[in-house]
ZATI-140291 format. One line per field, with one value per residue (C-alpha): residue number from 1; residue in one letter; x, y, z. Coordinates in nm, 4 decimals. Example, Ala and Ser with C-alpha at 12.3 -4.5 7.8 and 13.67 -1.06 7.14 Angstrom:
<nodes>
num <- [1 / 2] .
residuo <- [a / s] .
x <- [1.2300 / 1.3670] .
y <- [-0.4500 / -0.1060] .
z <- [0.7800 / 0.7140] .
</nodes>
This chain:
<nodes>
num <- [1 / 2 / 3 / 4 / 5 / 6 / 7 / 8 / 9 / 10 / 11 / 12 / 13 / 14 / 15 / 16 / 17 / 18 / 19 / 20 / 21 / 22 / 23 / 24 / 25 / 26 / 27 / 28 / 29 / 30 / 31 / 32 / 33 / 34 / 35 / 36 / 37 / 38 / 39 / 40 / 41 / 42 / 43 / 44 / 45 / 46 / 47 / 48 / 49 / 50 / 51 / 52 / 53 / 54 / 55 / 56 / 57 / 58 / 59 / 60 / 61 / 62 / 63 / 64 / 65 / 66 / 67 / 68 / 69 / 70 / 71 / 72 / 73 / 74 / 75 / 76 / 77 / 78 / 79 / 80 / 81 / 82 / 83 / 84 / 85 / 86 / 87 / 88 / 89 / 90 / 91 / 92 / 93 / 94 / 95 / 96 / 97 / 98 / 99 / 100 / 101 / 102 / 103 / 104 / 105 / 106 / 107 / 108 / 109 / 110 / 111 / 112 / 113 / 114 / 115 / 116 / 117 / 118 / 119 / 120 / 121 / 122 / 123 / 124 / 125 / 126 / 127 / 128 / 129 / 130 / 131 / 132 / 133 / 134 / 135 / 136 / 137 / 138 / 139 / 140 / 141 / 142 / 143 / 144 / 145 / 146 / 147 / 148 / 149 / 150 / 151 / 152 / 153 / 154 / 155 / 156 / 157 / 158 / 159 / 160 / 161 / 162 / 163 / 164 / 165 / 166 / 167 / 168 / 169 / 170 / 171 / 172 / 173 / 174 / 175 / 176 / 177 / 178 / 179 / 180 / 181 / 182 / 183 / 184 / 185 / 186 / 187 / 188 / 189 / 190 / 191 / 192 / 193 / 194 / 195 / 196 / 197 / 198 / 199 / 200 / 201 / 202 / 203 / 204 / 205 / 206 / 207 / 208 / 209 / 210 / 211 / 212 / 213 / 214 / 215 / 216 / 217 / 218 / 219 / 220 / 221 / 222 / 223 / 224 / 225 / 226 / 227 / 228 / 229 / 230 / 231 / 232 / 233 / 234 / 235 / 236 / 237 / 238 / 239 / 240 / 241 / 242 / 243 / 244 / 245 / 246 / 247 / 248 / 249 / 250 / 251 / 252 / 253 / 254 / 255 / 256 / 257 / 258 / 259 / 260 / 261 / 262 / 263 / 264 / 265 / 266 / 267 / 268 / 269 / 270 / 271 / 272 / 273 / 274 / 275 / 276 / 277 / 278 / 279 / 280 / 281 / 282 / 283 / 284 / 285 / 286 / 287 / 288 / 289 / 290 / 291 / 292 / 293 / 294 / 295 / 296 / 297 / 298 / 299 / 300 / 301 / 302 / 303 / 304 / 305 / 306 / 307 / 308 / 309 / 310 / 311 / 312 / 313 / 314 / 315 / 316 / 317 / 318 / 319 / 320 / 321 / 322 / 323 / 324 / 325 / 326 / 327 / 328 / 329 / 330 / 331 / 332 / 333 / 334 / 335 / 336 / 337 / 338 / 339 / 340 / 341 / 342 / 343 / 344 / 345 / 346 / 347 / 348 / 349 / 350 / 351 / 352 / 353 / 354 / 355 / 356 / 357 / 358 / 359 / 360 / 361 / 362 / 363 / 364 / 365 / 366 / 367 / 368 / 369 / 370 / 371 / 372 / 373 / 374 / 375 / 376 / 377 / 378 / 379 / 380 / 381 / 382 / 383 / 384 / 385 / 386 / 387 / 388 / 389 / 390 / 391 / 392 / 393 / 394 / 395 / 396 / 397 / 398 / 399 / 400 / 401 / 402 / 403 / 404 / 405 / 406 / 407 / 408 / 409 / 410 / 411 / 412 / 413 / 414 / 415 / 416 / 417 / 418 / 419 / 420 / 421] .
residuo <- [m / q / r / r / r / t / g / t / i / a / v / v / s / a / l / g / m / t / a / v / l / g / g / c / g / l / t / g / d / s / d / g / v / t / l / r / l / v / a / a / d / y / g / d / s / k / e / n / s / s / q / k / y / w / d / e / l / v / k / s / y / e / a / k / n / p / d / v / h / v / d / v / t / v / y / s / w / n / d / v / d / r / k / v / r / e / m / v / e / a / g / k / a / p / d / m / a / q / i / g / a / y / s / d / y / a / d / k / d / l / l / y / r / a / d / d / v / l / s / i / p / v / q / a / d / f / v / s / q / l / a / g / a / g / q / v / n / g / v / q / y / g / l / p / f / a / a / s / t / r / v / l / f / y / n / k / t / l / f / s / e / a / g / v / t / p / p / k / s / w / d / d / l / a / e / a / a / e / a / l / e / d / k / g / v / k / y / p / y / a / l / p / l / g / p / e / e / a / p / a / e / t / m / q / w / m / l / s / g / g / g / g / y / t / d / d / v / g / t / y / s / v / d / s / p / q / n / v / a / t / f / t / w / l / r / d / e / l / v / g / k / g / l / t / g / p / v / a / p / g / k / l / n / r / a / a / a / f / d / a / f / a / n / g / d / v / g / m / l / n / g / h / p / s / l / m / k / m / a / s / d / k / g / v / k / y / g / m / v / t / t / p / g / v / d / g / e / s / r / n / t / l / g / v / s / d / w / m / t / a / f / k / k / n / g / h / q / e / e / i / g / d / f / l / d / f / v / y / s / e / e / n / v / l / d / f / s / r / e / y / g / l / l / p / v / t / t / s / a / s / q / t / m / s / t / a / a / e / d / k / k / l / k / p / f / l / d / e / l / l / l / s / q / l / y / p / v / g / k / t / s / w / a / s / v / s / a / d / v / k / k / h / i / g / e / a / v / t / p / g / g / s / p / g / e / v / l / g / e / i / q / a / t / a / m / r / a / g / s / a / e] .
x <- [9.4038 / 9.0365 / 8.9703 / 8.6315 / 8.5652 / 8.2730 / 8.3600 / 8.6069 / 8.8939 / 9.0651 / 9.3914 / 9.4977 / 9.7730 / 9.7240 / 10.0230 / 10.2706 / 10.5525 / 10.6639 / 10.5943 / 10.5289 / 10.6449 / 10.5619 / 10.4072 / 10.0775 / 9.9337 / 10.0855 / 10.2163 / 10.1237 / 10.3899 / 10.6099 / 10.7889 / 10.4702 / 10.2801 / 10.4210 / 10.2414 / 10.3135 / 10.3067 / 10.3486 / 10.4353 / 10.5221 / 10.8654 / 10.8735 / 11.2512 / 11.4602 / 11.7735 / 11.8877 / 11.9933 / 11.6399 / 11.4307 / 11.1113 / 11.2522 / 11.5054 / 11.2288 / 11.0154 / 11.3099 / 11.3933 / 11.0291 / 10.9717 / 11.2920 / 11.1644 / 10.8227 / 10.9475 / 11.1772 / 10.8644 / 10.6527 / 10.8737 / 10.5801 / 10.4983 / 10.7278 / 10.6527 / 10.7824 / 10.7822 / 10.8292 / 10.8612 / 10.7891 / 10.8141 / 10.4931 / 10.5041 / 10.4582 / 10.3045 / 9.9335 / 9.9735 / 10.1740 / 9.9040 / 9.6270 / 9.8122 / 9.8576 / 9.4931 / 9.3818 / 9.6096 / 9.4450 / 9.7620 / 9.6636 / 9.9101 / 9.7906 / 9.8418 / 9.9095 / 10.0202 / 9.9034 / 9.7154 / 9.3523 / 9.1285 / 8.7631 / 8.7692 / 8.8916 / 8.6419 / 8.3615 / 8.4538 / 8.4484 / 8.8172 / 8.9200 / 8.8839 / 8.7049 / 8.9112 / 8.7391 / 8.8022 / 9.1716 / 9.2555 / 9.2120 / 8.9579 / 9.2229 / 9.4221 / 9.1278 / 9.0000 / 9.3390 / 9.3149 / 9.2786 / 8.9050 / 8.9284 / 9.1493 / 8.9371 / 8.6299 / 8.8014 / 8.8733 / 8.5032 / 8.2790 / 7.9080 / 7.9979 / 8.2316 / 8.6050 / 8.8126 / 9.1037 / 9.3542 / 9.5353 / 9.9083 / 10.0727 / 9.9261 / 10.0074 / 9.8484 / 9.9255 / 10.0341 / 10.1509 / 10.5299 / 10.6929 / 11.0519 / 11.1499 / 11.4323 / 11.2151 / 10.9332 / 11.1761 / 11.3160 / 10.9688 / 10.8568 / 10.5575 / 10.4312 / 10.2830 / 9.9269 / 9.6159 / 9.3567 / 9.3380 / 9.3672 / 9.6826 / 9.8202 / 9.7534 / 9.9159 / 10.2222 / 10.2438 / 10.2335 / 10.5154 / 10.7244 / 10.6652 / 10.7807 / 11.1072 / 11.1559 / 11.0684 / 11.0231 / 10.7188 / 10.5505 / 10.2938 / 10.3546 / 10.0232 / 10.0884 / 9.7729 / 9.9691 / 9.8678 / 10.1075 / 9.9000 / 9.6328 / 9.3591 / 9.5456 / 9.6110 / 9.2545 / 9.1016 / 9.3174 / 9.1871 / 8.8310 / 8.8422 / 8.9917 / 8.6962 / 8.4385 / 8.3782 / 8.5113 / 8.4669 / 8.1540 / 7.8923 / 7.8067 / 7.6178 / 7.8844 / 7.7284 / 7.9642 / 7.9528 / 8.2495 / 8.0681 / 7.9208 / 7.9026 / 8.1836 / 8.4200 / 8.3367 / 8.4105 / 8.7405 / 8.8689 / 8.7410 / 8.9471 / 9.2567 / 9.2135 / 9.1634 / 9.3762 / 9.6778 / 9.7157 / 9.5757 / 9.8096 / 10.1191 / 10.1775 / 10.2110 / 10.5343 / 10.6514 / 10.4939 / 10.1166 / 9.9587 / 9.8090 / 10.1626 / 10.3337 / 10.3751 / 10.4225 / 10.7766 / 10.8864 / 10.7231 / 10.8981 / 11.2340 / 11.1831 / 11.1082 / 11.4186 / 11.6184 / 11.4879 / 11.2714 / 10.9296 / 10.7777 / 10.5058 / 10.3179 / 10.1122 / 10.3454 / 10.3591 / 10.6263 / 10.8830 / 10.9393 / 11.1010 / 11.4015 / 11.4321 / 11.4395 / 11.6742 / 11.9182 / 11.9441 / 11.9824 / 11.6411 / 11.5019 / 11.1319 / 10.8298 / 10.4921 / 10.1466 / 9.7904 / 9.6540 / 9.4925 / 9.1181 / 8.8724 / 8.8189 / 9.0966 / 9.2744 / 9.1167 / 8.8908 / 8.9770 / 9.2831 / 9.3597 / 9.4552 / 9.6021 / 9.6388 / 9.7908 / 9.6305 / 9.6992 / 9.4679 / 9.4170 / 9.3086 / 9.0845 / 9.2145 / 9.4607 / 9.2907 / 9.5236 / 9.2913 / 9.4400 / 9.8004 / 9.7373 / 9.5588 / 9.8361 / 10.1037 / 9.9039 / 9.8492 / 10.2311 / 10.2685 / 10.0324 / 10.1926 / 10.2799 / 10.6534 / 10.6421 / 10.4040 / 10.6403 / 10.9501 / 10.7970 / 10.6614 / 10.9936 / 11.1976 / 10.9963 / 10.8718 / 10.5057 / 10.2283 / 10.1208 / 9.7855 / 9.7083 / 9.5974 / 9.8524 / 10.1508 / 10.0148 / 9.9911 / 10.3463 / 10.4775 / 10.2959 / 10.4934 / 10.8316 / 11.1107 / 11.2502 / 10.9187 / 10.8713 / 10.8897 / 10.5980 / 10.3637 / 10.2016 / 10.1044 / 9.9831 / 9.7600 / 9.6137 / 9.5408 / 9.2585 / 9.0959 / 9.1641 / 8.9341 / 9.0342 / 8.9504 / 8.6263 / 8.8333 / 8.5558 / 8.3700 / 8.4625 / 8.3862 / 8.6699 / 8.9276 / 8.7372 / 8.6839 / 9.0488 / 9.1628 / 8.9318 / 9.0679 / 9.4233 / 9.3320 / 9.1241 / 9.1522 / 9.4331 / 9.1836 / 8.9738 / 9.2345 / 9.3542 / 9.2952 / 8.9822 / 8.8698 / 8.5464 / 8.5814 / 8.2100 / 8.2228 / 8.5333 / 8.4050 / 8.0633 / 8.2217 / 8.4111 / 8.0873 / 7.9165 / 8.1924 / 8.1371 / 7.7645 / 7.8046 / 8.0665 / 7.8698 / 7.5498 / 7.7205 / 7.7964] .
y <- [7.2449 / 7.2279 / 7.2870 / 7.3510 / 7.1774 / 7.2938 / 7.3102 / 7.5105 / 7.7478 / 8.0168 / 8.1662 / 8.4393 / 8.6895 / 9.0414 / 9.2399 / 9.1004 / 8.9328 / 8.5745 / 8.2246 / 7.8660 / 7.5634 / 7.4501 / 7.0991 / 6.9943 / 6.8180 / 6.6135 / 6.2744 / 6.0136 / 5.7537 / 5.6079 / 5.9381 / 6.1061 / 6.3964 / 6.6729 / 7.0074 / 7.2512 / 7.6241 / 7.9047 / 8.2407 / 8.5957 / 8.7571 / 9.0549 / 9.0881 / 9.3244 / 9.1158 / 8.7535 / 8.8044 / 8.8858 / 8.7047 / 8.5396 / 8.2035 / 8.2367 / 8.3199 / 8.0229 / 7.7810 / 7.8630 / 7.8507 / 7.5151 / 7.3715 / 7.4574 / 7.3141 / 6.9857 / 6.9294 / 6.9071 / 6.7296 / 6.4724 / 6.3185 / 6.6350 / 6.7935 / 7.1425 / 7.2488 / 7.6224 / 7.8019 / 8.1802 / 8.4085 / 8.7824 / 8.9851 / 9.0352 / 8.6607 / 8.4902 / 8.5497 / 8.4376 / 8.1297 / 8.0214 / 8.0831 / 7.8737 / 7.5892 / 7.5957 / 7.5984 / 7.3028 / 7.1031 / 7.1245 / 7.3651 / 7.3965 / 7.3154 / 7.6745 / 8.0024 / 8.3293 / 8.5814 / 8.8994 / 8.7955 / 8.5114 / 8.5870 / 8.4257 / 8.0987 / 8.1130 / 8.1831 / 7.8642 / 7.6651 / 7.5785 / 7.6940 / 7.5721 / 7.8034 / 7.9534 / 7.7562 / 7.4373 / 7.4665 / 7.7026 / 7.6357 / 7.8616 / 8.0650 / 8.1334 / 8.2396 / 8.4587 / 8.6357 / 8.8049 / 9.1833 / 9.2323 / 9.4674 / 9.2138 / 8.9148 / 9.0960 / 9.1802 / 8.8083 / 8.7192 / 8.6316 / 8.6456 / 8.6422 / 8.3428 / 8.3884 / 8.2348 / 8.4769 / 8.4532 / 8.7899 / 8.7353 / 9.0789 / 9.4224 / 9.7856 / 10.1256 / 10.4735 / 10.7994 / 11.1231 / 11.1459 / 11.4858 / 11.6026 / 11.7919 / 11.9788 / 12.1023 / 12.1974 / 12.4000 / 12.5814 / 12.6618 / 12.7787 / 12.5435 / 12.2933 / 11.9453 / 11.9734 / 11.8582 / 11.9492 / 11.9714 / 12.3477 / 12.3115 / 12.0666 / 12.2971 / 12.5937 / 12.3857 / 12.2563 / 12.6157 / 12.7190 / 12.4186 / 12.4955 / 12.8529 / 12.7082 / 12.4995 / 12.1601 / 11.9225 / 11.7368 / 11.9524 / 11.6743 / 11.3454 / 11.2016 / 10.8513 / 10.7587 / 10.5472 / 10.1877 / 10.0324 / 10.1285 / 10.3719 / 10.1943 / 10.2699 / 10.6399 / 10.6750 / 10.5131 / 10.7118 / 11.0343 / 10.9098 / 10.8213 / 11.1572 / 11.3199 / 11.1164 / 10.8690 / 10.5347 / 10.2691 / 10.1409 / 10.2822 / 10.1752 / 9.8636 / 9.7539 / 9.8804 / 10.0418 / 10.4207 / 10.5253 / 10.8334 / 10.9521 / 11.3289 / 11.3042 / 11.1263 / 11.3694 / 11.6644 / 11.5016 / 11.4583 / 11.7967 / 11.9484 / 11.7519 / 11.8646 / 12.2328 / 12.2857 / 12.0601 / 11.9252 / 12.2320 / 12.4621 / 12.2591 / 12.1322 / 11.7576 / 11.7631 / 11.7171 / 11.3794 / 11.3591 / 11.1787 / 10.9150 / 10.8350 / 10.8446 / 10.5087 / 10.4494 / 10.3162 / 10.6239 / 10.8504 / 10.6689 / 10.6887 / 11.0612 / 11.1089 / 10.9144 / 11.1390 / 11.4527 / 11.5685 / 11.5277 / 11.7499 / 11.5097 / 11.1985 / 10.9127 / 10.6235 / 10.2891 / 10.1508 / 10.0477 / 10.4152 / 10.4730 / 10.2598 / 10.3961 / 10.7494 / 10.6785 / 10.4970 / 10.8107 / 11.0456 / 11.2091 / 11.3580 / 11.2800 / 11.3080 / 11.1286 / 11.2555 / 11.1316 / 11.1775 / 11.5251 / 11.5271 / 11.7732 / 11.9542 / 11.8182 / 11.4905 / 11.2062 / 10.9886 / 10.6787 / 10.5506 / 10.2834 / 9.9380 / 9.6749 / 9.3046 / 9.0163 / 8.6794 / 8.3173 / 8.0648 / 7.6911 / 7.4865 / 7.1848 / 7.0104 / 6.7769 / 6.7270 / 6.7344 / 6.9546 / 6.8539 / 6.8914 / 7.2286 / 7.3470 / 7.2362 / 7.4078 / 7.7320 / 7.7392 / 7.7308 / 8.0006 / 8.2284 / 8.1861 / 8.5184 / 8.4537 / 8.3760 / 8.6651 / 8.9034 / 8.7600 / 8.8095 / 9.1572 / 9.2809 / 9.1282 / 9.3124 / 9.6242 / 9.5210 / 9.5196 / 9.2066 / 9.0567 / 8.9202 / 9.1043 / 8.9364 / 9.0288 / 9.3827 / 9.4377 / 9.3163 / 9.5368 / 9.8460 / 9.8455 / 9.7129 / 9.9705 / 9.8063 / 9.8643 / 10.2289 / 10.3606 / 10.1353 / 10.2626 / 10.5325 / 10.2656 / 10.0283 / 10.3006 / 10.3657 / 9.9940 / 10.0062 / 10.2877 / 10.1439 / 10.0419 / 9.7827 / 9.7339 / 9.5399 / 9.2322 / 8.9986 / 9.0994 / 8.8985 / 9.2147 / 9.4030 / 9.2791 / 9.4465 / 9.7690 / 9.7817 / 9.7359 / 10.0175 / 10.2485 / 10.1766 / 10.2619 / 10.5745 / 10.7488 / 10.9733 / 11.1270 / 11.2464 / 11.4958 / 11.6106 / 11.9833 / 12.0256 / 11.6728 / 11.5734 / 11.3837 / 11.3111 / 11.1470 / 10.9419 / 10.8226 / 10.7536 / 10.5287 / 10.3350 / 10.3055 / 10.1622 / 9.8982 / 9.8213 / 9.7729 / 9.5512 / 9.3365 / 9.3296 / 9.2097 / 8.8774 / 8.8141] .
z <- [10.4885 / 10.4155 / 10.0468 / 9.8849 / 9.5542 / 9.3466 / 8.9848 / 8.7925 / 8.8492 / 8.6706 / 8.7422 / 8.5075 / 8.4974 / 8.3786 / 8.4871 / 8.3006 / 8.1730 / 8.1762 / 8.1337 / 8.1593 / 8.0193 / 7.6847 / 7.6842 / 7.8090 / 8.0981 / 8.3666 / 8.3723 / 8.6299 / 8.6024 / 8.8722 / 8.8978 / 9.0187 / 8.8611 / 8.6451 / 8.6404 / 8.3609 / 8.4237 / 8.1719 / 8.3200 / 8.2203 / 8.2680 / 8.5045 / 8.4996 / 8.2903 / 8.2709 / 8.2878 / 8.6474 / 8.7663 / 8.5160 / 8.6406 / 8.5267 / 8.8068 / 9.0573 / 8.9542 / 8.9462 / 9.3059 / 9.4206 / 9.2491 / 9.3967 / 9.7454 / 9.6708 / 9.5228 / 9.8279 / 10.0369 / 9.7715 / 9.6015 / 9.4093 / 9.2249 / 8.9639 / 8.8311 / 8.4887 / 8.4328 / 8.1017 / 8.1076 / 7.8098 / 7.7651 / 7.8052 / 7.4298 / 7.3750 / 7.6811 / 7.6138 / 7.2512 / 7.3498 / 7.5951 / 7.3459 / 7.0848 / 7.3377 / 7.4287 / 7.0658 / 6.9921 / 7.2736 / 7.4846 / 7.7596 / 8.0455 / 8.3941 / 8.4980 / 8.3161 / 8.4689 / 8.2074 / 8.1446 / 8.1032 / 8.1989 / 8.1031 / 7.7594 / 7.9021 / 8.1829 / 7.9348 / 7.7542 / 8.0778 / 8.0491 / 8.3966 / 8.7518 / 8.9865 / 9.2582 / 9.5222 / 9.3240 / 9.3783 / 9.6619 / 10.0316 / 10.2023 / 10.3971 / 10.0841 / 9.8736 / 10.1523 / 10.1804 / 9.8395 / 9.8493 / 9.7994 / 9.4978 / 9.3193 / 9.4059 / 9.2763 / 8.9474 / 8.9040 / 8.8899 / 8.6004 / 8.6930 / 9.0601 / 9.0388 / 9.0827 / 8.8025 / 8.7844 / 9.0669 / 9.1063 / 9.0862 / 9.0862 / 9.1347 / 9.0701 / 9.1212 / 8.9861 / 9.1514 / 9.0044 / 8.9752 / 8.9483 / 8.8935 / 9.2055 / 9.0340 / 8.7458 / 8.9841 / 9.1995 / 8.8980 / 8.7800 / 9.1289 / 9.1484 / 9.4036 / 9.3465 / 9.2085 / 9.3861 / 9.1245 / 8.7466 / 8.7610 / 8.9733 / 8.7236 / 8.4274 / 8.6058 / 8.6901 / 8.3345 / 8.1991 / 8.4339 / 8.3359 / 7.9680 / 8.0259 / 8.1607 / 7.8442 / 7.9916 / 7.6975 / 7.8428 / 8.1086 / 8.1475 / 7.9607 / 7.8386 / 7.6989 / 7.5071 / 7.2570 / 7.2094 / 7.4587 / 7.7633 / 7.6486 / 7.8518 / 8.1724 / 8.1219 / 7.9886 / 8.2922 / 8.5313 / 8.3819 / 8.3688 / 8.7402 / 8.8295 / 8.6563 / 8.8404 / 8.5594 / 8.4410 / 8.1789 / 8.3567 / 8.5912 / 8.9428 / 8.8242 / 8.5784 / 8.2546 / 8.0029 / 8.0241 / 7.8114 / 7.6685 / 8.0014 / 8.0535 / 8.3053 / 8.0610 / 7.7773 / 8.0087 / 8.1133 / 7.7625 / 7.6519 / 7.9369 / 7.8302 / 7.4694 / 7.5565 / 7.8691 / 7.8118 / 7.4549 / 7.2803 / 7.4752 / 7.3875 / 7.7425 / 7.6640 / 7.4752 / 7.1147 / 7.0570 / 7.0040 / 7.2979 / 7.0670 / 6.9520 / 7.2909 / 7.4637 / 7.8341 / 7.7973 / 7.6059 / 7.8636 / 8.1488 / 7.9684 / 7.9122 / 8.2842 / 8.3814 / 8.1455 / 8.3165 / 8.0272 / 8.1957 / 8.4612 / 8.5702 / 8.4681 / 8.6054 / 8.7021 / 8.8719 / 9.1101 / 8.8464 / 8.7602 / 9.1016 / 9.0198 / 8.6652 / 8.7949 / 9.0857 / 8.8504 / 8.6423 / 8.9397 / 8.8966 / 9.2183 / 9.2138 / 9.4329 / 9.4356 / 9.5167 / 9.4809 / 9.1278 / 9.0907 / 9.0344 / 8.8831 / 9.2157 / 9.4384 / 9.4928 / 9.2958 / 9.5081 / 9.3049 / 9.1300 / 8.8729 / 8.9959 / 8.7625 / 8.8242 / 8.6316 / 8.6689 / 8.7462 / 8.5867 / 8.6369 / 8.3382 / 8.3710 / 8.0582 / 8.2322 / 8.5673 / 8.8620 / 9.0592 / 9.3959 / 9.2878 / 9.1247 / 9.4393 / 9.6700 / 9.4549 / 9.4308 / 9.8065 / 9.8314 / 9.5650 / 9.7597 / 10.0991 / 10.2631 / 10.2335 / 9.8603 / 9.7768 / 9.9578 / 9.7878 / 9.4398 / 9.5152 / 9.6508 / 9.3709 / 9.1030 / 9.2831 / 9.2640 / 9.5163 / 9.7019 / 9.6024 / 9.9527 / 10.2607 / 10.4854 / 10.2677 / 10.2181 / 10.5927 / 10.6430 / 10.3629 / 10.4862 / 10.8118 / 10.6903 / 10.6655 / 10.3518 / 10.1714 / 10.2730 / 9.9145 / 9.8082 / 10.0811 / 9.8642 / 9.6150 / 9.8874 / 10.0219 / 9.6807 / 9.6274 / 9.8818 / 9.6837 / 9.3401 / 9.0596 / 8.8040 / 8.4401 / 8.3768 / 8.3020 / 8.4065 / 8.0851 / 7.7780 / 7.5825 / 7.7527 / 7.5015 / 7.2158 / 7.4152 / 7.5180 / 7.1568 / 7.0417 / 7.3132 / 7.1994 / 6.8412 / 6.8881 / 7.2271 / 7.1077 / 6.8641 / 7.1549 / 7.2644 / 6.9194 / 6.8834 / 6.6702 / 6.7462 / 6.9165 / 7.2513 / 7.2454 / 6.9049 / 6.9786 / 7.3182 / 7.1576 / 6.8937 / 7.1665 / 7.3620 / 7.0504 / 7.0261 / 7.3979 / 7.3501 / 7.0453 / 7.2185 / 7.5371 / 7.3698 / 7.2973 / 7.6646] .
</nodes>
């Protein structure tokens, strides 16, 4: 296939979980070239670990390319970003890393550009929203690897007992939460603003109120009037009225909220595809609807992507590109997405999945992907902003707290970090 070569590439993973292999570089002896990949683990057991996925994919690739060997090391999402960073700092960058962020490496000119390594058809096949989020100053370094969106999950049994219907607007949501609370539901609406995934829940609510972390031209707007109004509403209409459960939102993590939903203790919450299996395994009858917005269904939803990156340190541009073209074939993208309940990052695989009977449950998330907005991951300042959100956003909804002040402080962090870009 024709392949453009112009300079650098970056493949980064932001969704999360597994690994690559620990050494560095490739070798070019009589046995051919060895590529080293570090990846994140998306599995929840040894039986479906990402190591197993990569081992099978590499075996298939090497059978067709006997002069290239690919070593893959998989780490948990708790460790993979740190492991790659340590390897890079030690001068032993892997050839590829499937991790959660890429912009810092791109900023330091450590990555190949997407068009340095991918063939034109493969690069053009990425879902446009995801490809755009992988760009720094208009150049794509981050290769989307796995994607997810959010919808509102609700417990059908609890809703029936409370005599309410799925909400379309914030007012509907508040009314349903009050009815659920009257029935003794532990978490009428679970609001996980704890550090595990506060940036996601925060952005979902910002979008539903017509705001976001940035404005239409990409400038940080954390303390916009829309965002202040959103968190004031959350403080006054949900948290202040005791409708978000016994754990303060700033202390409630996503994993705990999902577990509570699967245990039948949550009326509704924002969730991604993995919650479907968790709920089904526990016998919870659930429904899914578009996230409610300030005056009706939200026009935008949160999209999240993990990233593949390609490091320049060891060379092997051609070999990396050929392997990644294989990784991003429709068949392999579909296999990975179906194995882990995630959304495809390519248009071809998305179109196949949208019409396949076996993927029917994922269709609501696929539909949302086309309307999604992603974190401003192309900004090197995003890491600082995200960390500040994790530390402080819970204070914005604390009864008696000031959403304007909290969001203003996060905006100040964003402006300081952004001035260095």
